[in-house]
Z-matrix of the N, CA and C atoms (Angstrom, degrees):
N
C 1 1.446
C 2 1.535 1 108.37
N 3 1.293 2 116.70 1 146.35
C 4 1.456 3 121.65 2 -178.98
C 5 1.525 4 110.48 3 -94.36
N 6 1.311 5 114.98 4 170.78
C 7 1.460 6 119.92 5 175.64
C 8 1.518 7 110.07 6 -58.63
N 9 1.329 8 115.18 7 143.19
C 10 1.458 9 120.75 8 177.24
C 11 1.521 10 108.95 9 -117.72
N 12 1.317 11 116.18 10 140.08
C 13 1.450 12 121.15 11 172.37
C 14 1.524 13 107.93 12 -67.31
N 15 1.330 14 116.65 13 126.58
C 16 1.462 15 120.25 14 -177.36
C 17 1.521 16 110.97 15 -106.19
N 18 1.335 17 116.47 16 -49.60
C 19 1.451 18 120.42 17 -174.52
C 20 1.537 19 108.59 18 -166.65
N 21 1.328 20 115.36 19 154.49
C 22 1.457 21 119.56 20 171.00
C 23 1.520 22 108.36 21 -74.98
N 24 1.314 23 116.77 22 137.19
C 25 1.480 24 120.62 23 -177.05
C 26 1.521 25 111.58 24 -55.16
N 27 1.337 26 117.76 25 -37.91
C 28 1.453 27 120.14 26 -176.67
C 29 1.536 28 113.73 27 -71.47
N 30 1.322 29 117.18 28 -4.39
C 31 1.465 30 120.82 29 174.72
C 32 1.525 31 112.42 30 -88.71
N 33 1.329 32 116.45 31 -12.39
C 34 1.467 33 120.57 32 177.79
C 35 1.522 34 109.86 33 -82.03
N 36 1.313 35 116.59 34 140.43
C 37 1.451 36 122.86 35 178.20
C 38 1.526 37 107.62 36 -104.70
N 39 1.333 38 116.21 37 129.38
C 40 1.465 39 120.16 38 -178.72
C 41 1.521 40 111.32 39 -54.78
N 42 1.340 41 114.63 40 134.60
C 43 1.461 42 123.83 41 176.76
C 44 1.526 43 113.84 42 60.73
N 45 1.333 44 116.62 43 26.97
C 46 1.463 45 122.40 44 172.18
C 47 1.516 46 107.10 45 -130.01
N 48 1.321 47 117.04 46 134.66
C 49 1.453 48 120.91 47 -179.78
C 50 1.526 49 109.80 48 -81.30
N 51 1.321 50 115.22 49 146.32
C 52 1.467 51 122.68 50 176.75
C 53 1.524 52 108.20 51 -124.28
N 54 1.320 53 117.17 52 128.82
C 55 1.462 54 121.95 53 -179.17
C 56 1.518 55 110.36 54 -93.45
N 57 1.334 56 116.08 55 132.34
C 58 1.471 57 122.93 56 175.39
C 59 1.519 58 108.30 57 -136.87
N 60 1.309 59 115.54 58 157.05
C 61 1.451 60 121.64 59 172.41
C 62 1.513 61 106.33 60 -109.21
N 63 1.333 62 116.68 61 120.28
C 64 1.466 63 121.84 62 -177.00
C 65 1.530 64 107.66 63 -122.61
N 66 1.303 65 116.22 64 114.61
C 67 1.460 66 119.79 65 -178.34
C 68 1.518 67 112.15 66 57.57
N 69 1.320 68 116.70 67 34.09
C 70 1.461 69 121.71 68 -179.88
C 71 1.528 70 114.34 69 82.14
N 72 1.333 71 116.97 70 1.31
C 73 1.470 72 121.92 71 -178.01
C 74 1.523 73 109.49 72 -106.93
N 75 1.345 74 118.57 73 126.86
C 76 1.451 75 120.43 74 175.58
C 77 1.545 76 110.72 75 -70.97
N 78 1.328 77 114.73 76 130.20
C 79 1.459 78 121.74 77 -176.73
C 80 1.521 79 109.14 78 -130.31
N 81 1.333 80 116.76 79 135.98
C 82 1.460 81 122.29 80 173.36
C 83 1.524 82 107.90 81 -102.09
N 84 1.318 83 116.12 82 124.12
C 85 1.457 84 122.22 83 178.03
C 86 1.524 85 108.55 84 -105.32
N 87 1.321 86 116.10 85 138.44
C 88 1.464 87 121.02 86 179.41
C 89 1.513 88 109.17 87 -135.67
N 90 1.328 89 115.95 88 126.71
C 91 1.458 90 122.68 89 170.32
C 92 1.520 91 106.36 90 -95.11
N 93 1.357 92 116.23 91 109.76
C 94 1.461 93 118.49 92 -175.21
C 95 1.534 94 111.58 93 -84.28
N 96 1.313 95 116.17 94 177.64
C 97 1.468 96 122.31 95 -174.65
C 98 1.523 97 112.84 96 -67.74
N 99 1.342 98 117.68 97 -15.52
C 100 1.472 99 119.83 98 177.35
C 101 1.523 100 111.72 99 -92.23
N 102 1.342 101 116.92 100 -2.78
C 103 1.472 102 120.70 101 179.82
C 104 1.520 103 113.89 102 93.13
N 105 1.312 104 117.02 103 5.55
C 106 1.470 105 121.07 104 178.35
C 107 1.516 106 110.00 105 -86.75
N 108 1.341 107 116.04 106 137.64
C 109 1.455 108 120.64 107 175.81
C 110 1.526 109 108.51 108 -99.39
N 111 1.315 110 116.27 109 128.30
C 112 1.462 111 123.42 110 178.77
C 113 1.528 112 108.69 111 -112.74
N 114 1.335 113 115.87 112 149.09
C 115 1.463 114 121.03 113 175.52
C 116 1.524 115 108.06 114 -134.31
N 117 1.332 116 115.99 115 117.93
C 118 1.465 117 120.59 116 178.52
C 119 1.529 118 108.67 117 -128.30
N 120 1.327 119 115.40 118 161.73
C 121 1.443 120 119.88 119 175.65
C 122 1.514 121 109.90 120 -56.46
N 123 1.329 122 116.58 121 137.45
C 124 1.455 123 120.43 122 -172.21
C 125 1.522 124 114.09 123 -88.13
N 126 1.318 125 118.99 124 -5.21
C 127 1.449 126 120.55 125 -176.86
C 128 1.523 127 111.14 126 -103.62
N 129 1.324 128 116.23 127 120.43
C 130 1.464 129 121.86 128 177.82
C 131 1.531 130 109.08 129 -57.52
N 132 1.312 131 116.27 130 136.78
C 133 1.461 132 120.11 131 -179.08
C 134 1.527 133 112.84 132 -79.18
N 135 1.316 134 117.34 133 -6.14
C 136 1.471 135 120.74 134 175.89
C 137 1.521 136 110.80 135 -87.51
N 138 1.326 137 116.41 136 -33.12
C 139 1.450 138 121.62 137 -179.09
C 140 1.512 139 109.68 138 -156.75
N 141 1.286 140 117.43 139 168.59
C 142 1.465 141 121.89 140 -177.46
C 143 1.528 142 109.93 141 -81.54
N 144 1.337 143 115.72 142 67.61
C 145 1.455 144 123.45 143 -175.73
C 146 1.537 145 108.95 144 -121.26
N 147 1.335 146 116.36 145 137.01
C 148 1.466 147 121.05 146 176.99
C 149 1.536 148 109.42 147 -72.52
N 150 1.316 149 115.95 148 121.48
C 151 1.467 150 120.37 149 177.00
C 152 1.525 151 111.64 150 -68.98
N 153 1.339 152 116.93 151 -27.42
C 154 1.454 153 120.15 152 -178.22
C 155 1.529 154 112.29 153 -64.18
N 156 1.327 155 116.90 154 -16.78
C 157 1.457 156 120.75 155 176.04
C 158 1.518 157 111.30 156 -84.76
N 159 1.324 158 116.84 157 -1.02
C 160 1.456 159 122.54 158 -176.57
C 161 1.514 160 112.83 159 -89.55
N 162 1.318 161 114.24 160 -155.95
C 163 1.460 162 122.07 161 -171.08
C 164 1.522 163 111.18 162 -120.34
N 165 1.326 164 115.85 163 133.80
C 166 1.465 165 121.27 164 176.16
C 167 1.527 166 107.38 165 -93.75
N 168 1.330 167 114.78 166 127.79
C 169 1.468 168 120.32 167 177.98
C 170 1.512 169 108.16 168 -145.25
N 171 1.329 170 115.82 169 123.29
C 172 1.452 171 121.68 170 -176.92
C 173 1.538 172 108.76 171 53.89
N 174 1.299 173 117.94 172 -119.92
C 175 1.470 174 122.51 173 -177.55
C 176 1.528 175 111.29 174 -107.05
N 177 1.366 176 116.22 175 31.16
C 178 1.456 177 119.20 176 -176.78
C 179 1.527 178 111.41 177 -132.58
N 180 1.345 179 113.84 178 159.76
C 181 1.448 180 122.35 179 170.82
C 182 1.526 181 106.20 180 -122.96
N 183 1.324 182 116.53 181 120.65
C 184 1.463 183 121.75 182 -174.10
C 185 1.525 184 110.37 183 -100.42
N 186 1.315 185 115.66 184 131.51
C 187 1.464 186 122.27 185 174.33
C 188 1.527 187 108.76 186 -67.38
N 189 1.312 188 116.71 187 126.57
C 190 1.460 189 120.51 188 -176.79
C 191 1.531 190 112.54 189 -69.49
N 192 1.323 191 117.76 190 -24.33
C 193 1.465 192 120.32 191 -173.22
C 194 1.529 193 113.94 192 -78.73
N 195 1.333 194 117.06 193 -44.62
C 196 1.463 195 119.21 194 -174.32
C 197 1.526 196 113.24 195 -128.85
N 198 1.336 197 117.97 196 -0.59
C 199 1.452 198 120.46 197 172.07
C 200 1.514 199 117.62 198 87.14
N 201 1.337 200 118.75 199 4.69
C 202 1.470 201 118.98 200 176.69
C 203 1.527 202 109.58 201 -66.02
N 204 1.320 203 115.89 202 132.68
C 205 1.465 204 121.40 203 177.69
C 206 1.516 205 109.22 204 -104.96
N 207 1.340 206 116.42 205 130.69
C 208 1.455 207 122.70 206 179.21
C 209 1.519 208 109.39 207 -111.17
N 210 1.324 209 115.55 208 131.56
C 211 1.460 210 121.52 209 178.87
C 212 1.526 211 108.51 210 -70.40
N 213 1.331 212 116.66 211 130.66
C 214 1.456 213 121.53 212 -176.76
C 215 1.524 214 113.65 213 -67.46
N 216 1.316 215 117.89 214 -30.32
C 217 1.460 216 120.58 215 -176.39
C 218 1.522 217 113.74 216 -85.66
N 219 1.340 218 116.52 217 -24.73
C 220 1.475 219 119.21 218 -176.59
C 221 1.523 220 113.78 219 -119.87
N 222 1.321 221 117.19 220 -19.56
C 223 1.454 222 121.42 221 -175.65
C 224 1.520 223 113.79 222 79.69
N 225 1.316 224 117.21 223 -1.14
C 226 1.456 225 121.44 224 -176.78
C 227 1.531 226 110.59 225 -73.59
N 228 1.338 227 116.65 226 139.07
C 229 1.466 228 119.13 227 174.69
C 230 1.533 229 109.33 228 -75.52
N 231 1.311 230 115.90 229 134.95
C 232 1.461 231 120.21 230 -179.32
C 233 1.521 232 111.65 231 -102.19
N 234 1.334 233 116.70 232 -13.81
C 235 1.459 234 121.71 233 178.89
C 236 1.527 235 109.31 234 -137.44
N 237 1.321 236 115.49 235 152.52
C 238 1.459 237 121.01 236 174.88
C 239 1.523 238 109.15 237 -75.66
N 240 1.319 239 119.19 238 161.12
C 241 1.455 240 127.11 239 16.38
C 242 1.536 241 114.77 240 -88.60
N 243 1.333 242 119.47 241 -10.64
C 244 1.471 243 119.48 242 178.55
C 245 1.516 244 109.79 243 -70.76
N 246 1.313 245 116.69 244 142.91
C 247 1.472 246 120.83 245 176.76
C 248 1.524 247 112.02 246 -133.41
N 249 1.322 248 118.13 247 -7.36
C 250 1.459 249 122.21 248 176.24
C 251 1.531 250 108.79 249 -101.99
N 252 1.339 251 117.98 250 141.11
C 253 1.463 252 120.08 251 179.43
C 254 1.533 253 111.95 252 -75.78
N 255 1.321 254 115.31 253 162.29
C 256 1.459 255 121.72 254 170.41
C 257 1.537 256 107.13 255 -100.52
N 258 1.337 257 118.24 256 155.35
C 259 1.461 258 119.14 257 178.89
C 260 1.520 259 111.77 258 -68.31
N 261 1.324 260 115.03 259 150.24
C 262 1.471 261 122.27 260 175.47
C 263 1.517 262 106.52 261 -117.81
N 264 1.323 263 115.90 262 127.06
C 265 1.460 264 121.41 263 -175.63
C 266 1.526 265 111.38 264 -102.17
N 267 1.308 266 115.30 265 150.92
C 268 1.462 267 122.40 266 176.92
C 269 1.521 268 107.84 267 -74.38
N 270 1.325 269 116.48 268 126.99
C 271 1.461 270 123.10 269 179.32
C 272 1.534 271 107.93 270 -102.23
N 273 1.321 272 115.37 271 130.05
C 274 1.458 273 121.05 272 176.00
C 275 1.536 274 106.62 273 -117.16
N 276 1.331 275 115.36 274 126.00
C 277 1.468 276 120.49 275 176.42
C 278 1.512 277 108.48 276 -106.31
N 279 1.339 278 115.16 277 126.86
C 280 1.449 279 119.93 278 -179.06
C 281 1.524 280 108.88 279 -148.04
N 282 1.322 281 115.76 280 126.95
C 283 1.475 282 122.16 281 177.42
C 284 1.529 283 112.52 282 53.29
N 285 1.317 284 116.72 283 39.75
C 286 1.449 285 121.28 284 176.89
C 287 1.523 286 114.68 285 78.40
N 288 1.331 287 116.81 286 9.76
C 289 1.446 288 121.71 287 -179.31
C 290 1.531 289 111.47 288 -118.69
N 291 1.324 290 115.54 289 155.85
C 292 1.462 291 122.07 290 179.06
C 293 1.525 292 107.94 291 -107.25
N 294 1.338 293 115.50 292 126.87
C 295 1.458 294 122.82 293 178.26
C 296 1.523 295 109.28 294 -119.62
N 297 1.343 296 116.04 295 145.19
C 298 1.461 297 121.65 296 176.18
C 299 1.523 298 108.07 297 -139.71
N 300 1.315 299 115.52 298 139.39
C 301 1.455 300 121.66 299 168.41
C 302 1.518 301 105.37 300 -102.19
N 303 1.340 302 118.76 301 108.46
C 304 1.458 303 120.35 302 -174.21
C 305 1.523 304 114.56 303 -68.94
N 306 1.337 305 116.74 304 -6.82
C 307 1.467 306 119.09 305 178.14
C 308 1.531 307 111.28 306 -93.69
N 309 1.335 308 116.91 307 -4.89
C 310 1.461 309 121.14 308 -178.82
C 311 1.522 310 109.30 309 -114.05
N 312 1.320 311 116.41 310 116.30
C 313 1.449 312 121.39 311 177.35
C 314 1.523 313 109.09 312 -111.03
N 315 1.312 314 115.80 313 157.79
C 316 1.468 315 120.98 314 178.73
C 317 1.529 316 108.88 315 -72.52
N 318 1.306 317 114.96 316 140.96
C 319 1.465 318 120.43 317 173.39
C 320 1.532 319 107.41 318 -83.39
N 321 1.299 320 115.96 319 121.56
C 322 1.468 321 120.08 320 -177.63
C 323 1.525 322 108.91 321 -109.42
C-alpha cells in the first residue's frame, strides 16, 4: 500500500490527538509542542478505547478510560494496566500535508 493523505498539517491542534482511519486502521495523530507530528495506533491495548479521546502530556498519549500512557515515539505503554505497545507509523510531511502508509511501522 502507498502513502495516504491523512490531513493538512494546519488542521492539527498542538497537544491534542486527532483520530483518522488510514487504510482501514485507526490512527491517532499528535502535533507535539516541538512541532513534530506523531502517528500511533489509536486503539488502547488494554481495551477497545480510542486513544485520540485521551490526553497529550509531554511525549505521551494517555487513555482516558484507564490511564495507560503510551509513548508517542515508541508506542510503548509507560503505565499499567496496558502492557502491550501500539504501532507507531512513519509520518511523511509534504506540501503542508501529512501522509502515512499504514503498512509501514517504525522499527523500535
